[in-house]
N, C-alpha and C positions, 0 to 999 in steps of 0.2 A: 510427511510428504507421501504422496503417490508412488507406486511403483511405475505408474504409467504417466509421466509428466506430460503436458501439452504446452503449446506456445500461448503466451498471454503477451498483451502490450500495454508498456508503461509510457506516460508522457512525462517527460522531465523538462524543467525549465531552470536555466542557470542564471544567475545574477551576475551584474558588474557594476563597478563603481563608475559613474560617469558625473564629473563635475561636483563630486561630493554628494551625490544621491545614487542609491542603489536602484537598478532599473533591471526589469524582467527581460531575458533574452527571448529569442524564438524558440516555442516549444519543439523538442526533439520526440520523435516516438521510437523506442527500443523494444526489441523483442527478447523475451526471457522464456526459460522453461520451468514448468512447475503445475500447481493446481489452484483453482480458484473454488472455494466451496462456502455455503452458507454458513451460520453460526448454529449450532444444536440449541435447543430449548434450554439445556442447563446452562451454555454460553450465555445465554440472552438473559437468564434468572441471574447470573452474578454479576451482571453490569449494574451501575448506578441506575436507580429509577428513572432520572431524567434522560438518559441516553438510550433508553430501550425502544423509544419510538424511531429512532434514525437506523435505517438499513446498515448492517455491517456483513462483511465477508471476510473469510480467512484466505491468505495468499501463502501457500508454502512452495518454497523454492530454495536452492542452493546458492543464487544470486543475493547480493546484497542491493538492497533498495533503500531510498531516502525516506525517512519518516518525519512527521511534524514535529517539531521542537518549538515550543513557544519562545519567543524572542530571538530566534536563529535568523540569520540572513538566508539561508540556503532553504529553498521551497522544497515541500514534501512531494514525492512521486505521486502520479495519479494514474490508477489503473482504469485501463479503457476495456470495458467486458459488456456483452449483451447490449451495447448501444446505451451503457450508463457509465459515469464516471464515479471513482473511488478513490479518495485520499487516503494514503498509507498514514495511520496515526500511531501505531505501536508495533512492537516486535518482540519475539521471545527467540532465543537461540536452542536448538535443539542437537543434542551430540550423544545419541543413545548408544552409538555404536554400530546401529543397523543402517539408517540412511541420516546423516547429519544435514541438518538443513535449518533454514530461517522460517520462523512462523510469523506473518505480519497480519496486523489487524488493519482493514480498510474501511472507512465511512462513506456512506453515499453522498454524492454532491451534485447530482443531476443528469439529465440525459446528455450524452454526447453530441 
């Protein structure tokens, strides 16, 4: 994480069980502190070949975000950044004693 975090916006959708079917609620926009950065060339080279062509960014923050989990009823958070939407797909926790934080991987989902 950066020593100089900035605000970023996350869109979060909750789901509710209505008459036996899960339906999406109204999206809520939340503001968190952290940094949004593109992947490095080395990061991209380490991705599976099929996913290298989809844009991705790192989100570093001390906040807990919802990531995509296949088969889960909970929807992943979506980062709104520079007029684009990025779905949070994975995370790694860092606790190196200097700046403990979460490092999330988000994937491009289109224009906001």
